[in-house]
ZAMARGU-4260 file (C-alpha; in steps of 0.2 Angstrom, whole numbers, plus 5000, padded with zeros to 4 digits):
<rodrens>
0) 4954/4833/4879 | 4943/4827/4893 | 4938/4835/4910 | 4942/4829/4929 | 4926/4827/4939
5) 4934/4824/4955 | 4927/4838/4967 | 4934/4845/4985 | 4924/4856/4996 | 4925/4874/4990
10) 4929/4890/5000 | 4913/4901/4996 | 4924/4915/4987 | 4933/4911/4970 | 4947/4924/4976
15) 4951/4932/4992 | 4966/4938/5003 | 4969/4934/5021 | 4975/4946/5034 | 4984/4943/5046
20) 4982/4956/5064 | 4996/4949/5071 | 5009/4955/5058 | 5000/4971/5057 | 5004/4974/5075
25) 5022/4965/5075 | 5027/4979/5060 | 5019/4994/5071 | 5030/4989/5083 | 5044/4989/5073
30) 5041/5006/5066 | 5037/5014/5085 | 5054/5006/5090 | 5062/5013/5076 | 5054/5031/5078
35) 5061/5033/5096 | 5051/5047/5103 | 5042/5049/5089 | 5026/5046/5084 | 5018/5034/5070
40) 5007/5042/5058 | 5000/5026/5048 | 4998/5027/5032 | 4980/5017/5027 | 4978/5027/5007
45) 4969/5015/4993 | 4960/5004/5004 | 4976/5000/5018 | 4986/4998/5003 | 4973/4983/4998
50) 4971/4976/5017 | 4955/4982/5021 | 4955/5002/5027 | 4942/4997/5041 | 4948/4981/5048
55) 4969/4989/5046 | 4961/5004/5056 | 4953/4996/5072 | 4969/4986/5074 | 4984/5000/5072
60) 4973/5011/5080 | 4983/5006/5097 | 4998/5008/5091 | 4997/5026/5081 | 4994/5046/5084
65) 4985/5049/5067 | 4980/5040/5052 | 4984/5048/5033 | 4975/5045/5017 | 4975/5051/5000
70) 4957/5057/4998 | 4941/5064/5006 | 4932/5048/5002 | 4945/5036/5011 | 4945/5050/5026
75) 4924/5047/5028 | 4927/5029/5026 | 4939/5028/5041 | 4930/5040/5050 | 4916/5029/5051
80) 4927/5017/5063 | 4939/5028/5070 | 4931/5045/5081 | 4949/5049/5091 | 4964/5049/5083
85) 4968/5065/5068 | 4965/5060/5052 | 4976/5068/5038 | 4972/5072/5019 | 4991/5068/5010
90) 4983/5073/4993 | 4977/5091/4991 | 4959/5092/4994 | 4947/5099/4980 | 4939/5116/4984
95) 4921/5108/4982 | 4927/5097/4995 | 4932/5111/5010 | 4916/5111/5017 | 4918/5093/5023
100) 4934/5090/5026 | 4931/5107/5039 | 4916/5100/5045 | 4924/5083/5049 | 4938/5089/5056
105) 4951/5083/5045 | 4969/5088/5040 | 4971/5095/5023 | 4988/5094/5015 | 4994/5113/5010
110) 5006/5117/4997 | 5001/5136/4994 | 4995/5152/5000 | 4981/5152/4987 | 4974/5135/4994
115) 4976/5140/5012 | 4967/5157/5008 | 4953/5147/4999 | 4952/5137/5012 | 4951/5149/5027
120) 4936/5155/5019 | 4926/5139/5021 | 4912/5136/5031 | 4919/5127/5049 | 4937/5131/5046
125) 4941/5145/5058 | 4957/5139/5067 | 4954/5122/5058 | 4973/5114/5058 | 4982/5112/5043
130) 4997/5101/5038 | 5009/5114/5027 | 5021/5104/5013 | 5037/5109/5011 | 5046/5103/4993
135) 5061/5099/4996 | 5065/5087/4980 | 5050/5077/4978 | 5044/5089/4965 | 5027/5087/4967
140) 5015/5094/4982 | 5023/5109/4994 | 5028/5125/4995 | 5048/5127/4986 | 5057/5128/4999
145) 5066/5143/4994 | 5048/5152/4997 | 5045/5143/5012 | 5047/5155/5024 | 5038/5170/5015
150) 5022/5159/5009 | 5022/5150/5028 | 5021/5169/5036 | 5007/5176/5024 | 4997/5160/5028
155) 5000/5161/5049 | 4989/5177/5047 | 4974/5167/5041 | 4962/5160/5053 | 4969/5143/5053
160) 4979/5133/5065 | 4998/5129/5058 | 4998/5110/5065 | 5013/5102/5057 | 5025/5105/5043
165) 5030/5090/5033 | 5040/5086/5016 | 5041/5071/5008 | 5057/5059/5002 | 5057/5052/4985
170) 5072/5043/4983 | 5076/5035/5004 | 5074/5019/4996 | 5087/5020/4982 | 5100/5033/4984
175) 5106/5037/5001 | 5119/5052/4996 | 5105/5064/4989 | 5092/5059/5002 | 5107/5066/5016
180) 5107/5081/5004 | 5089/5083/5005 | 5087/5079/5023 | 5101/5094/5025 | 5091/5106/5017
185) 5075/5102/5025 | 5083/5103/5043 | 5090/5121/5033 | 5074/5126/5029 | 5063/5121/5046
190) 5077/5132/5055 | 5071/5147/5047 | 5052/5144/5050 | 5051/5139/5068 | 5051/5153/5075
195) 5035/5157/5065 | 5026/5142/5070 | 5035/5134/5086 | 5019/5126/5092 | 5019/5115/5073
200) 5024/5097/5073 | 5036/5089/5060 | 5034/5075/5050 | 5047/5069/5034 | 5051/5051/5034
205) 5042/5037/5025 | 5043/5019/5028 | 5063/5018/5019 | 5065/5034/5028 | 5061/5029/5043
210) 5071/5013/5039 | 5088/5022/5033 | 5088/5037/5043 | 5077/5036/5059 | 5088/5049/5066
215) 5078/5063/5058 | 5059/5056/5064 | 5055/5074/5071 | 5039/5073/5079 | 5029/5060/5069
220) 5034/5046/5054 | 5022/5042/5042 | 5024/5024/5039 | 5014/5013/5024 | 5023/4997/5016
225) 5032/4994/5033 | 5015/4992/5040 | 5010/4978/5030 | 5026/4969/5032 | 5036/4973/5016
230) 5053/4982/5017 | 5056/4995/5003 | 5074/4992/5006 | 5078/4973/5004 | 5089/4973/5021
235) 5077/4975/5032 | 5062/4963/5027 | 5069/4949/5040 | 5060/4965/5054 | 5045/4963/5045
240) 5030/4951/5043 | 5020/4950/5028 | 5001/4953/5031 | 4992/4947/5017 | 4992/4929/5008
245) 4983/4931/4994 | 4973/4913/4987 | 4963/4906/4976 | 4955/4889/4970 | 4955/4878/4955
250) 4940/4878/4947 | 4943/4866/4931 | 4955/4852/4925 | 4959/4848/4910 | 4973/4838/4900
255) 4978/4846/4882 | 4990/4837/4870 | 5009/4839/4866 | 5006/4854/4854 | 4991/4864/4861
260) 4990/4881/4863 | 4985/4889/4877 | 4978/4907/4881 | 4976/4922/4870 | 4987/4924/4856
265) 4992/4907/4857 | 5009/4912/4864 | 5012/4897/4875 | 5013/4879/4865 | 5013/4863/4876
270) 5028/4854/4874 | 5022/4839/4882 | 5004/4831/4886 | 5000/4841/4903 | 4987/4842/4915
275) 4981/4862/4916 | 4972/4869/4931 | 4961/4886/4929 | 4961/4896/4941 | 4947/4905/4947
280) 4956/4925/4947 | 4962/4934/4932 | 4967/4953/4931 | 4949/4959/4936 | 4953/4954/4952
285) 4972/4964/4951 | 4984/4948/4948 | 4993/4955/4936 | 4993/4951/4915 | 5012/4958/4915
290) 5015/4941/4925 | 5010/4932/4906 | 5025/4922/4901 | 5037/4929/4913 | 5038/4912/4922
295) 5030/4917/4938 | 5021/4903/4946 | 5008/4900/4961 | 5008/4887/4974 | 4997/4872/4975
300) 4997/4859/4988 | 5016/4867/4994 | 5023/4866/4976 | 5028/4875/4963 | 5013/4878/4948
305) 5020/4886/4934 | 5007/4899/4924 | 5005/4893/4906 | 5001/4909/4892 | 4994/4925/4897
310) 4983/4931/4913 | 4965/4934/4906 | 4954/4945/4915 | 4944/4930/4924 | 4957/4916/4926
315) 4974/4910/4925 | 4979/4892/4918 | 4993/4883/4927 | 5005/4866/4923 | 4999/4853/4938
320) 5005/4837/4928 | 5018/4836/4942 | 5003/4837/4954 | 4991/4821/4951 | 4984/4824/4968
325) 4975/4842/4962 | 4955/4841/4963 | 4943/4857/4957 | 4943/4867/4974 | 4959/4864/4978
330) 4967/4880/4987 | 4980/4890/4979 | 4993/4901/4986 | 4997/4917/4973 | 5004/4928/4987
335) 5014/4923/5003 | 5016/4904/5011 | 5013/4886/5006 | 5021/4872/5015 | 5040/4876/5012
340) 5036/4887/4997 | 5033/4907/4997 | 5030/4920/4985 | 5034/4936/4991 | 5025/4953/4985
345) 5042/4961/4980 | 5047/4943/4970 | 5028/4944/4962 | 5029/4961/4958 | 5047/4961/4951
350) 5040/4948/4939 | 5026/4959/4933 | 5039/4974/4931 | 5031/4983/4944 | 5033/4988/4964
355) 5022/4980/4979 | 5013/4995/4981 | 5006/4995/4964 | 5002/4976/4967 | 4994/4977/4983
360) 4984/4993/4976 | 4977/4987/4961 | 4969/4972/4971 | 4951/4974/4966 | 4934/4974/4976
365) 4927/4957/4967 | 4942/4948/4980 | 4935/4943/4996 | 4945/4950/5014 | 4947/4939/5028
370) 4956/4944/5045 | 4964/4933/5057 | 4975/4936/5072
</rodrens>
């Protein structure tokens, strides 16, 4: 085996993502058009779905009324760059976090009277706004819809301010009929409690819900994946612009003979003499191990380069026998466009037998973020 020593100037990072701010703005405008008179709550949990919470917040701030995250840690990070818009916690805050939540004015999501009562006893919580969650079908957070009126009535007596009422749709992307039933059930439940809190705003729709059921937008819509340019429903993808491109570089070039095996487990055997490139990315960066043996590929010089053998922690091996001009340092696209070829998040996730949400949020901290537009 021989190494190629022909070298191109290499980017400082071994693997990086490029986030297109113009695409984020475009997607935010699409969300607002679909929402009509409702305002947009931008969901920035999990580091803005891997896109970078601080820069995404700065970009989207003019287009949204609220931000939403999963945890107190995320909320505190977001507050460093966002001082004006309300920040909602979509996951339950832990009791040990209540004082910090109240001190910083974050809006907790409340799913029981006991939770509300405990929060109301916290320092800084007097008349603090909360989001009252109703379980209308998700089966995760929220007061079960049959008990909503009774529990809300009890919470209303506490020294808290019920800022909003919400629910969550589990199947808006896959089951239209059941989602219509859930929306009707929520509407009926809302009518029975509206008089208790006439000032509270209402938000129901996630990205899939907004695309299919925009007539149920109420006061706000909660959009996550849509803002990053990926539609959870294929028919609507044409409306959006993916914001992320993920890149790496060629770190090494080798020639291997026919019959040689590649990577752990020796699962791939070369059917002929091959030229291979070792890429500076692996599952330690979030490039899924489950892409091993799935006929996945990357883009080099605008052409597909198939992945050989198993994805390893720090490297991926690809066949470049058909690409004689590749050199060490040549740029490689893992996700996005190059030339006339495209690797979409939806397609890449499907090969890994996962979902785009998982693909994005799996990108690790050793992958750099760059912004343009």
